[in-house]
Structures are given as structure tokens and as C-alpha cells.
C-alpha positions in Angstrom: 66.9 -110.1 26.8 64.6 -109.6 23.8 62.4 -107.2 25.6 65.4 -105.1 26.6 66.5 -105.0 23.0 63.1 -104.0 21.8 63.0 -101.3 24.5 66.4 -100.1 23.4 65.4 -100.0 19.8 62.2 -98.3 20.7 64.0 -95.7 22.8 66.5 -95.0 20.0 63.7 -94.7 17.6 61.9 -92.3 20.0 65.1 -90.3 20.5 65.8 -90.2 16.8 62.2 -89.0 16.2 62.6 -86.3 18.8 65.9 -85.2 17.3 64.4 -85.1 13.9 61.4 -83.1 15.2 63.8 -80.8 17.0 65.8 -80.4 13.8 62.6 -79.7 11.9 61.6 -77.1 14.5 65.0 -75.5 14.4 64.9 -75.3 10.7 61.4 -73.8 10.7 62.5 -71.3 13.3 65.5 -70.4 11.2 63.3 -69.9 8.2 60.9 -67.8 10.2 63.8 -65.7 11.5 65.1 -65.4 8.0 61.7 -64.2 6.8 61.5 -61.8 9.7 64.9 -60.4 9.0 64.1 -60.1 5.3 60.8 -58.4 6.1 62.6 -56.1 8.5 65.2 -55.3 5.9 62.5 -54.6 3.4 60.7 -52.3 5.9 64.0 -50.5 6.6 64.8 -50.2 2.9 61.4 -48.7 2.2 61.8 -46.4 5.2 65.2 -45.3 3.9 63.7 -44.8 0.4 60.9 -42.8 1.8 63.2 -40.7 4.0 65.5 -40.2 1.0 62.6 -39.1 -1.2 61.3 -36.7 1.5 64.8 -35.3 1.9 65.2 -34.9 -1.9 61.8 -33.1 -2.0 62.8 -30.9 0.9 66.1 -30.0 -0.9 64.2 -29.3 -4.1 61.7 -27.1 -2.3 64.4 -25.4 -0.4 66.3 -24.7 -3.6 63.1 -23.4 -5.2 62.5 -21.1 -2.1 66.1 -19.8 -2.3 65.8 -19.2 -6.0 62.5 -17.5 -5.6 63.8 -15.4 -2.7 66.8 -14.5 -4.8 64.6 -13.5 -7.7 62.4 -11.4 -5.4 65.5 -9.7 -4.0 66.9 -9.1 -7.4 63.5 -7.8 -8.6 63.2 -5.6 -5.5 66.7 -4.2 -6.0 66.0 -3.6 -9.7 62.8 -1.9 -8.8 64.6 0.2 -6.1 67.2 1.2 -8.6 64.6 2.1 -11.2 62.6 4.1 -8.7 65.7 5.9 -7.5 66.6 6.7 -11.1 63.1 7.9 -11.8 63.1 10.0 -8.6 66.5 11.4 -9.5 65.3 12.2 -12.9 62.1 13.8 -11.5 64.2 15.9 -9.0 66.6 16.9 -11.8 63.7 18.0 -14.0 62.1 19.8 -11.1 65.3 21.6 -10.2 65.9 22.5 -13.8 62.3 23.9 -14.0 62.9 25.7 -10.7 66.0 27.3 -12.0 64.2 28.3 -15.1 61.3 29.8 -13.1 63.6 31.9 -11.0 65.8 32.8 -13.9 62.9 35.0 -15.1 63.9 37.4 -12.4 67.0 39.4 -12.1 69.0 39.6 -8.9 67.5 43.1 -8.2 64.0 41.8 -8.7 64.6 38.9 -6.3 65.9 41.4 -3.6 62.9 43.6 -4.4 60.5 40.8 -3.6 62.4 39.7 -0.5 62.4 43.3 0.8 58.6 43.5 0.1 58.0 40.4 2.1 60.2 41.7 5.0 58.3 45.0 5.0 54.9 43.1 5.0 56.0 40.9 7.9 57.0 43.9 10.0 53.8 45.7 9.2 51.3 42.8 9.6 52.9 40.6 12.3 55.7 42.7 13.8 58.1 40.0 12.7 61.7 40.5 11.7 62.9 38.4 8.8 66.4 37.4 7.8 66.9 38.6 4.2 69.2 36.1 2.5 72.2 37.4 0.6 71.8 34.8 -2.1 68.7 33.1 -3.6 68.0 29.7 -2.0 65.1 27.5 -3.2 63.9 24.2 -1.8 61.9 21.4 -3.5 60.1 20.8 -0.2 58.5 24.3 -0.9 57.8 23.7 -4.5 61.2 25.3 -5.5 60.0 28.5 -3.8 62.4 30.4 -1.6 61.8 29.8 2.1 62.1 33.0 4.2 63.1 32.7 7.8 62.4 34.7 10.9 65.4 35.9 13.0 64.6 33.0 15.4 65.1 30.5 12.6 61.5 29.5 11.9 60.2 29.5 8.4 57.9 32.5 8.0 56.7 32.0 4.4 57.7 30.9 0.9 58.3 33.2 -2.0 57.3 32.2 -5.6 56.9 28.4 -5.5 57.1 27.2 -9.1 53.7 26.6 -10.7 52.9 23.0 -11.3 55.3 21.5 -8.8 53.7 19.0 -6.4 54.8 19.7 -2.9 54.0 17.8 0.4 51.1 19.2 2.3 53.4 20.1 5.2 55.7 22.0 2.8 53.6 25.0 1.7 50.2 24.0 3.1 50.7 25.7 6.5 52.7 28.7 5.2 52.1 32.0 3.6 53.1 32.2 0.0 54.3 35.5 -1.5 54.2 36.4 -5.2 55.3 39.5 -7.0 52.1 40.5 -8.7 48.7 39.3 -10.1 50.3 37.7 -13.1 52.2 35.3 -10.8 49.2 34.8 -8.6 47.3 33.7 -11.6 49.9 31.1 -12.4 49.8 29.9 -8.8 46.0 29.9 -8.5 46.0 26.1 -7.5 48.6 26.3 -4.9 47.4 25.2 -1.4 48.7 27.4 1.3 47.8 29.2 4.5 47.6 32.6 2.7 48.6 33.9 -0.7 50.0 37.4 -0.5 50.1 39.3 -3.8 52.3 42.3 -4.1 52.0 45.0 -6.8 55.5 44.9 -8.0 56.2 45.9 -11.6 55.6 43.2 -14.2 58.4 42.5 -16.6 58.4 40.8 -19.9 60.7 38.1 -18.6 58.0 37.0 -16.2 56.1 35.1 -18.9 55.9 31.5 -18.0 54.7 28.9 -20.5 
């Protein structure tokens, strides 16, 4: 009877010890899980902060890129408008100078020159020109008057204005015609296929300063 009691007490003590050990193990496991979850939450928090910081930097960089692009577009537009205004001013001055250059001649003198060119073309090249009824000048030809063959091709240019810069394909491959040596002297630097100088009367209004 005593032995059974001792065995029962011993068994209860063993079971109590096992229960206590299990309780300790469970509590330790719970603490480990809590630490793991806390560490995981900290890791996730840092990852979110890092992602947020990266996103904020991207937004800032993107905003700077957009602002820089907008500044570049605005500067380009301002530059384009300024260049257009400068070009318009340059063309306006050139057109005014071209009108002044041709205003030195009367209508009769202009026709006289065109007829001289037409006669020269018939004699030298057997080419028929279309003599214009009205004076027409073109900046592409240094504000000279382009003269056309009857087939529509440009034959030559009469009196490009001295000092006007023209594209190489404007006058460079064409014959240039001037009234006399006085005009030829003013156009000494013009680059052309050939400079033909007529001996038409010089008038006081041909002075060009």
C-alpha cells in the first residue's frame, strides 16, 4: 500500500515536472515566435522605409527631370523665337536694301538692262528669254532679278545687290549681268559662273554707298 502511494506521488511529481517543462518550452517558443515576428516586422518596416525613400527620390528626380525638360523646351522656344525675329529683321533689312539698290534705276533703265541680257543670250547661246513685265527680285539670288528661259529654267541673275550673302547654289552656278563697269566694281566679290558687264550709260543715281 505504501509502495503504491509512493509510486503515485512519484508519478504525479513526474507528470507535474513534465507539464512544467512543457509549459516552460511553450513559453520559450512563444517568446521566440514573438521575437521572430518582431524582427520580421522590423525588417518589413525598414524595407518599407527604404522603398518609400527610393520612391521619394525617384519622384524628386523625376520632378527635376520634368522641370529641366520644361526649362530646356522654354529656352529652345525662346531661342527659336529670337532667331526667327532676328531672321525676319535680317530679311527685312535685306529687302529694304534690295529695294534701295533697284530704286537707283528707273523703269526704263531696268527694261534696258533686261533687253540687253535677252539680246546677249540670243547671240551667245541662241537662248530665248522671257522678259518680265515687272521687276521681280529674290533674296536667294542676292536680291538680283532672276531671268528665265522660255522653258522656265533660270538663265541668269541681273544686278544682285552688293554685300548680300547668298547661298552657293543661288548665284554660284549662274551668270550675273550688270549694267556697266561701275556696277561690276561694286560686285567684284560676287561668286558666280560668269560676270557679264554691259556698257550701258552710267547715271548719277547709280552711286551706291
